[in-house]
N, C-alpha and C positions, 0 to 999 in steps of 0.2 A: 518303478518311478511314478509321483503323484501325477494326474492331470491339472490342466493350470484350472480348471472349475474345482477340481477337488483344493487346491490350495487357497483358489479365491473365497471357496466355501470357509476355511478355518478363518481365513481374516474376517470375512463379515460376520463370522459367529464371534469373534475377537472385540472387534472394532466397533460392530453394529453397522458397518460401511466398509466398501472396500477402497482405501486413499487413492486418488489419483496418480500420487507417488508410484506405484506398481505398476500403472499402465503400461510404460514402453516394454516391460517384461512379462505380456501376457501370451505372448507368440513364442516365448523360450522357456518353458515349463522347468527346466534346469535352473536359467539365471533368477526365474520368478521364485523358485523354491530356496537358494541361496540366500535373497536378499530376504524375504520371509525367516526364515531360520534366522539370521544377523540382528532384526529386527526382534526377533520373540526372545535370543537370550540375552541381548546387549541393551534393548529397550525395556520391554512389555515385561520380561521376568526380573530384569536389574532390581536388588534392595534397595536401592537408591529413593529416597521419596519421590513421589510424583512433583509436589512441586520444585524441588530441586531438579529435576531431568527438565523439567518443562523450562526452567528459567532459565538453566543451562544453555539448553537446546534452542531456547531465540535469542540469546547474547551471543552467542557465536556463530549464530547465522547470519550476523551482521556481514562477517568476513567471506558469505559466498555471495557469487554474482547473481541470482536468480534468488527473488525475495521470497519463493513458497514456502523454505522452512519457516523461515522468521515469522510470515504473516499466521501459517497455521500454528504455532506455538506458542506466539504471544495470544491467538482466540481461545488456547487451551487454558490460559492462565486467568481468564474472567472467571470460569466454572470454580477452579481453585481458590478464588477470595481474593485477588488482584484486582484492583480500579482499573482502569483504562489510564489516567495519571499515573500510577506506579507502573504499568508498563511501558510508558512512554520514558519515564523516568530510569528505568531500568536499561532502555535501547540506547538512550542518551549518554549512559555513564561512560566514561573513558575508560581504558582497560589500566589495569594495576600496574604500580612500577616497582622495578626490584625492590625499592627501600619497601613498597607497602607490602611484599610476600616477605618480606625479610619479621617484620612486624609479625603478622599471619601466622607465620608458621611460626614463632618463638611463642602465641597465645595458644597454638594446637600441642605442641610438645610439651606443654605444661599441663595438659590432661592424658592422664593415661588410661580413662574409661575409652578414651576411642580406638581401642585395639580389640573390643568388644562392640559397640556402637556405635556407630555417625551419629553426628548431632543434628537436632532440628533445623531446617533453614533459618527460621526465624529468631536463632538464638544468634550471638556473637562469635561464636564457634564455628556455626553453619555460614556465617558469611564469611570469615575466613578461610572453610575450606572451598565455598564458591570460588572468590576470587585466586586460590592457586591452583583450580582447577583450569580457571580462564589462562593463567598465565603458563601453565604446562600445553595446553592448547596451541599457544600461540609461536613455539618451540623458538623463542629468544638464546642468547646466547648461556645464559643460566639455568637454562630449563632442565638440563641433564642434572644436573648437581641439585636443582629444587624436587626434581623428580627423585631422585633417591631421600632424600629427607622426608618427603611427606610420604615414600612408602614406610621407610622406619616409622614413623608416627604413627602411621594408622594399619601399620600389618600387610603382611601381605595378601590376603583376602578380600578386606576392604578396597584397597589399595588397587583391587583385581577390576573391580567392580566399576571403581570410580574410570579406571584407564579403557577398560572396553566400553563404556559409555562413550568417550572423548573418542576412540578412535570409530566408533560406530555415527558420532555425528561426521566425522571429517568423509566417510564412507556415503552419508547422503548427499553431502556437500558435491563430492565428485559426482554422484548419481545425477543429481539433478542439472548441475552443470552441464552435463553430458547430453540432456535432455532439457532442454530449455522451452520446450512447446509444454510442459506440465503446468497447468493451469489451476493456482490457486482459488481461484472464482467456483469450480467443481467441486471443493471438497467441504464437506460436511462442516468440520471444524470453523472455517471460513463463514460458510453462508448462515451458520446458528449465531457466531459472535461478532463477525468484523464491522457490520451494520452496527451496533450495539456501541464498540468501542470507539468508534470511529463519532460517530454521534455525542459519547461522554468527553472524548480528547481528539478535536478536528485535526490538532496539530502531529496526531499519529499520522495521518493519510498525505501530510509534509514528507514525513522522516521515511515513511515506506518507499514515498517516490525519489526522495535523493539520499538516501542512507549511505551509498558506494562512496558519495564524495565527502561525505561528513567522517567517515571512516578511514578513508583515503587520507586527510586532514591531520589525522588522529596518529595515524601509522608513521607520518612525515616528522609530526613534532616529537614522537618518541624516538625516531632513530636520529633526531639531532641533540635529544638529550643523552643517547646512548655516545655520540660520538663526543660531546664535552667531557662525561665522564672517563672516557676511556683518553683523552688526552689529559687529564687532570693528574690519573692513574701512573701515567707515563711519565710525567714532571715528578711525581713524587718518587717513581721508582729510579731516576735520575739523581736526586739530592742523596739516597740512600745505595749508591753505586759502591762506594768505597766499602761498607756496611757488608756490603752483600759480600764482595771478593774476599773479605775476610771470614766468613762463614762457611762459603764455599772451600776455602782453604782449610781450613776444621775439618769440614765433612771429605776433603778427599786422603785423608790418612789412610793409608792401606786401598786405597782407591787410586785407581789412573783418572788423568787430567786428560781435558781435551779443548784446544783452543782453536776457535774457525773465524779466521777475517773474511768478513762476508765481500768484502771491495774486492780480494785479489780472490777468493773462493778457495782457500789456501788452509788445509785444517794441519794441526800440528798436535799427534799423540804421544802422551808419555810411556816412557819404557813398562808400566804396570798393567797398560793394556794391549802388548805384545800377544800374552799367550789366551787373551780372551778371544782377540780378534783373529789370531793366527798369522801375524806379520810380523816379519825377522825381529828380534830385539833391538833396543834401542830406540832413539827419538824418530818417529814416521812421519813422513810430511804426506800429505795427499790432499786430493780434492773432496768436494761435497760428494760427487758423482763416484770415485773410486770406493770410498766410504761407503755408497750403498750398495755395492757389489758385495760383500761382507756382511750384509744384512739376508736373511733369509728374504726369500722372493713373498712368500705371501703376506709379510711385516714391513716390504718398505713402505707400502700407500701408507700404514700407520706413521712411520718417520715422518714421512711428508707431510699428513696432516697435523701433524704435533710442532713442526717447525713453521709452517705458514700458520697456528693460530697463535704462535708467540712473537712471532714477525707482525704481525699484522695488529693484536691485541697488548702487545706489550708484559703479557702473563709468562708466568714460569714455565720452561722447558721441561717439562717428568713424562718419561712413557720408559715403559719395557717391551724389549722385542728379542724375537731371536738371531742369531749368528750361527752361518754353518758354514764350518769348518771343511777344508780341502779332503781332510779325512771323511768327510760323512758326519761327523761328531755334531752336535746342534748344542749351545752355549743359551742361556737366558743373560740377558743384558740390561739391569737398570740405570737408567741415565739421567742428570739431572744438569739444568743449566740457566744461565739469563743471558738477556740480549742488551747490547749497550749503544747508545743512540749520540749522535753529535746534536749541535746546536741548535740544527734546522731538523730535527726528529728522526734521519735518517738512521737506518740500522747499520752498525759498524761492525760489530763483534757479537760473537756466541759462546760465551767461557762456561765448560761445566766438568763435571765427573760423571765417572761411569764403574760399575761394578759388576761383579759376577754372582747372580740371583739363580745360578740352577737349582741348587738343593734345593733354597725358599719356594721355587715356582713346582718344584716335582713335589714335594711334601704337601704345598697349598692343593694340587690338584689330587695326592692320595687321599687327604682330609674331605676335601670336598666329594670325590666318589664316596669314601666311607659312610659320610652323613646321608649321601641320597639313599643308600644301600637301605642304613636304620631307617630311616624315614619312610621309606616308601617299599617296605618291604613285600606288604602284601599284593600289591598291584606290579604288573610287571615296568621294569624301568630299563630306558635306553638312553646311554651319553653320547654326543658325538662331538665331535670338531666344533667349532662355531666358524663353520663356512657355508658360502650361498648354497642356495635349495638345488639350483641349477646344475648341470653336469659339471663333472661326474658329480656332485655332491660330497657332502659332510660323512669323513670316513666314522664310522661304529668306535666308540674307543671302550664301553663299558653295556654292559647288560647282565641282570641279576638272575636268578633263579627261576624267579616268577615268570620270566621273558621266555626261558628254554622249556618252560614247562608250556607256556602258553602255545610257542609256534614251533617247536619240534626240533628247534635249531641248537646247538650247542654254541659254548662262550666262544671257541676258537675257530667255528665257521660263519662268525658274524663278524668277530674282529679286523679292521681295517676295511669291510664293504661299507656298502653305504644301504640306507633305510629302502631302497628301493630293489632290494631281495623280497623284502616282503609284499610286493607289489603285483599284481596281475591283471588278465586283461579286463575285469569287472571293476579294478579299482575305480572310483567315480575320479571323473577329470574335475569336478565340481570341488570336492573334498582338495582334490592335490591343489587346485589353483587358490584356493584359500589357504592352506598351508603356506604357498610360496610366499603368496601378498605378506602374509604376516612376518615370516622369517625376512623377507625382504624389509621390512619395515624395524624388524628388530622389536618386534611386538609379540605378546603371548597369545596362542590360538588353542580354540578346542573346536573339536570335530569329532563325526562318526563316521569311520572310513573302513571299507573293506580292506582286508590284507590277507593274504595265505600262509596256510601251516608249511612246513616242510614237505608233505607228505601231498601238497595240490588242493588240502580240503579249504572252504573258504571261513575265514573268521572276521565278525562284525567287531570293530573295536571302538570306546570312547578312548579321543586321541588327545590329552593335554600337551602342548609344546611350551616353553618358555625357556629364552634365553638366560645364561648366568654372565655375570660382569666380576670382573677381578677388583680389586678397592679404587681404581681410574678410571671407573666406568667402561672399560675397555672387554668387550664382550670373549669371553674364550672357549663357554660350550653350550651347547642345547641339550637339555632334558627334556627329556620325553618318556611321560605317564600313560601306560595303557590298560586300560581293563577290558577284558572280554565280555561283550556285551550279544554275542551271537542268538543263544537261546532267550535272549528279551525279544531280540529280531525277530527271531522264528516266533514267537510267542503273538506278538505283534500284527504279524504281518498272517497270522491263521487265525487271529482274533478279527481283523479286518475282513478276510474271506467270510469268517462265519455272519459276520455282521451283515455284510453285504447280501448273502444269501437267505437269512433269517430276514430282512427287511424286503426281498423280492417276496419271500414264501408266505409272509404275513400278508401285504398288500395282495398279494395272488388271491389267497383264500378267505382272507377278508370279502372282497368284491364277489370270487366267485361263488364259496360256500353259502353265504347268506341268500344269492338269488338260487342256485341252483338248488339246494337242500328242499328249498319249498318248492320249486319248480319238478322236482323228481318226485316228490311225494303225488304232487296235483297230478302228473304227468300216469304212474304206477296205478292211481285210484279212480283217475276220471278219464284218462284218455284212452286209457288200452282196450276197456269194456266195449265203449264203441266202437273204435277200431275195428274190434273183433267184428261187431256186427256187421261193421260197410264192407270188410273184407268178403265176410261169409254170405250174404246177400249177393254183393257184387259176384263173386263167383257163383251164387245159386242161376244169376239174371243169365249169366253168359252161358250157362249150361243148357237152361231150359228156354230163354227165349230171344237168344242173340240170332239164332236162325231166321226168326221173323220180323226183326228189325231192319229198316235200311242201313246205310252207310254211313249216314249221318248220326244215328241213334246208337250205332254200334262205335263210333267213334267215342262217343260223350261218356258210354258206360265203360269203354277202354279206359279214358283219360281220371276217372273216378277210381279203377282197381290201382292206375300206375300212382296217383296221388295219396289213396290212402297206404300205399306199401310205401310209400319216403316217406311219409309221417310218421311210419311204425319203424321207419329205419335209424330218424330221427329221432324217437323216444329213447329208442335201443343204445345208441348214440350217448344221448344225455343222461341216463340211467349209468353206463359204462363208465364216463366222466366222471361222475360223482362218484360210484363207487372205487374209482382209483385213489380218491381222496380220503375215504375212510376203511377199505379194507385191511385186514392185518396182511403187513408183506410176510413173506417166507425167506429165507436166506439159503439158498442151495448152491450148490455148485451147477451153473449152467453153461452148457457148450450153444453159442451164439452159433456158429456154423451148422451145426444139426438143425437149428432153429430155423436158420434162411432157407436149408434145403426142403424140409420140412412145408415151410410156407410157400415155396417156389412150386411144388409137388402140387399142392392143396390149390394153388391158383391155374395151375395147369389146362383146365378145361376153359377157364375163360378167357386165354391168350389162343386157344387152340387157332391153328392157320393163319396165325400172325407171323411176321421175321421178328423174332427178338434174339439178340444177341446178349449173352447171362454172361457176367464175370465175378467170380465167388473169388477173393484173395484166400487165406487160411487165416480163421479167427480165433481167438483165444479165448480159454474159459473165463468166466466172469464170477461174482458170487452177485445172486439177487435172487426176485420171484419168477420162476421159469414162464408162470402165464402170463404175467404183467410182461415181461420183456417180450412173448410170444407175439402179444398186442401191439407193442412198438414196430416188430418188423413186419405185422403183418400191414398197417397203415402206412408203413413207407414204401415196402415193395408194390403194395395196391395203387398207391399215389403215382410211384414209377410209373406204371403199366397203363394206367388210365392217362399221363398228361404223355404219353410217346405215342398216342392212339393213332396221331395225324403221321407219323414219322414211317416211310418207305420199310427201314430199318431200322428198330427201336434198339437201343442199346443200355444198358442196365448193369452198373457196375458197384460191389459191393466189398468195402476192404477198410482198413484199421490203420494207424500208426502211431508212436509213443506222444502226448500232448505232454500238459505242462504239470512239473512234478511227478506224483504218483499215483497217473492217468494214463488211462487209453483212449484214445478217440475213434470211433466209428462212422462209416460216413455211407452214404448212396449218390451214386450220381447218373443221372439220364441226361438224354440229348430231346429230353420235351420241348413243351413249350417257353419253359423258363418263366421266369418272373424281373419287375424293377428292380433294383436293392433297396432305393429307397423306402421300399414298400416290406423290406425283411421283417421289421420288427413286428410288423401284422403277423404273421403266418400263424405263429405260435398262439394267437389269441381266442377266445372262444367265437364262433359265429363268423369269423376274418376270414372271408375267402377272396382271393385276385382273377379267378375268372368262373365269373359267376352267370354260365349258358346252359343250355340244353346238352350240350355237347361234353360238358364236364361236371357231370350229376356229382352230389355232395350236401354234407350237411354243415360244414365250417365247423367240426368238434374233433376231428381224428388228432392235427396236431397238437392242439389242447392238451391231447390225452397222453400223446408222447410226452410232452413237456412234465406233465403231471406225474409219470411216471419215473422220469430220469431223473428229477429233481428228488423224488423220494428215495431215489438208489444213492443220490448223493454224486448227480453229474450234472452236463451242461446239455444244451441244445441251442442251435445257429444253423442260420443256412445261407447260400451264397447262390445267385442267380444270373444268367443273362438272358434277357427276351431273345425265344426263337433259337435259343443256343444249348438249352438245358439248366438242370438247377442242382445241387449236392446238400443233400441234409445230414448235417453232424450231430451226434451226442455222444459224450463222453460217461466213462464209467471207472470208478477205482480200479486199479490194479488186483487180481488174485494175489494172494500169499500164501504160497504153501506153509503149513507149520501147525 
């Protein structure tokens, strides 16, 4: 999972700044990643024109309680060519009515080219699409009907782009209202353009301050209009009640009829309905509640909603549902009806017909499944019943061959199960929550999710889920299209790791090589010869005249000798560090355990008389350059010995353990003076020493040399420490593979 800083860097690169919109999520990288991915897919990468998206977002944000979105997107309209007066006119315009949408849909339906390309916003067609989208967002009674018509006109692809952006705007409103502290004053868009907008059109400031009251009045007026339309429709239906009875009687041929007296709650069923509902032949009297007992438990809510909608709006009652018989068999029933009112507008009766539609439903289901298989044969297809995502979840009704190939499960193994069979311990909660939110809202969703093969291996899947509705608009199935992107994810991860290591190596080499190459040349030619003279003459003086000098001058002579030797050591270390970056590296089988024990023996004279407890675990063989790896072991053991000098009993432990992916991690732990973790990043830099005292001599190049060697072997280096409790130095190497 990416860190907050990585995500913010991508946002900065995309927008040129990090909008305050994302700030509440910076402490939760998973939430920030989810919010950013929704923004990328639904907003940034959405092929809708920029002007269309910004106008729609600014206008619909009138219905958000917090003005952040409306102000920021209004500001973006200015560089897109809209004047301040045009922005105010847009925000103040009332929502479209149902009659308006009928006209707009008629205009759009007459343009067959919309299936391939959406219209420009500054055209008549573009304006029609804009107002239809607003109407869908408002979720009125007719929204479902108009949504289906708009999808037919635009085609599935263009329609998905549209509803994805509408859903994203709703998500933004929910997020902003949950974090009202987000301020538009800190947003770069408002900083750059709000002042100019308000200067050109001062009334914008008044609108931004009082928009919630204006929008509220518009909504109240719209609700009043809808009530008047409903009343007029009911009156028209009463006038045509006799015609409706005649029509229903004609439709009842070879159908069963039912009559519900709403006042007495008594329902009378005709003989033809007996075999469908499973009650004894002959006229059957029952109550509404008894009737519901015949209905499949999962369809009772649907019946209740249809009845409620009919009684409240006076619309025709039309519903399809399942009947569960006592022997366990299931029949599909289609039912139509009409409600009748008295002069006061009170609902008195509902009369209707019903018929068995089981064969038709089965044929529709089989045809739908067949079409899905034909269209999506190249990708894995999974079809489930249209049930909520929560426990126990929708049951799997069908999978295609591509699905069985990808997951290892046969069709028989998954039918009747839920898609949870594909989930495992690493399946991301964020992705599952995103799926659950979309399915709860009956909206299509696309995510990348980690699934599991039957054998337990991980599969990264590009997953698209969409609801399938029947002609009445009732959702009957979920269809899921899955594409295996495991190799792509692995390649992306490897590229990310390689890029990170490459940047680190390039930065290190750019600084170090430039300075040290020139310096090592100077050292080898200009400093080595004088140092040899100094060391030679100092040794000669100590042999010839030291006995004639007093104590003070002998001390001076000794200081000169020791300083010259330290300078020689520094030069040797610098040359070794430089060579480690240029010398050709051999690649052989190396026993690290043997190297450790050899170095331990070589350093034994230096620790003679000290109480050191050595603990060396079995170490595996690795691939690498033996001389370079030996230098790593020498430096680490020498450091451990040096920094445990003050301990009565020094403890030095050398071991290894599996690291990330295909690597082994080696460590060397001591109980020496340790270090403060805030300085851990300095340890492996050139000339970086945390203990610059005479007690712990050194040049500050040893750990930098170790890092250079390990990086050339494809590994990592790091350290942990506690002051006065010891330190642990780690390095990783790729695992050796026989073959």
